C-alpha positions, 0 to 999 in steps of 0.5 A: 089607069085601072081602079087599082091603080089609082087606089093604090096611087093614092094610099101611096102618097097617103102614106108618103104624106104621113111618113113625113107628117110623122118626122115633122111632128116631135110630140107622137111621130110614132103612130104616124111612122107606123101608119105611114109606112103600112100604106107604102108597104101596100102600094108597093105590093098592090103594084108587085101584083098590078104588074105580075096582072100585066106581064100575064096579059101581054105576054098572052096577046090580052 
């Protein structure tokens, strides 16, 4: 597992935790919800990019 993929998993878990934490906290959930959605979006983008890189490597035979 490369460092990029591992980082994406960690950031995704952090984003999900912040999203859930934001939903639980009633006083200021908007900050946590926005941060959680940002982290989850970043993880989605990174996973799409790493998937493309891996498909290219397989197609090239490397």
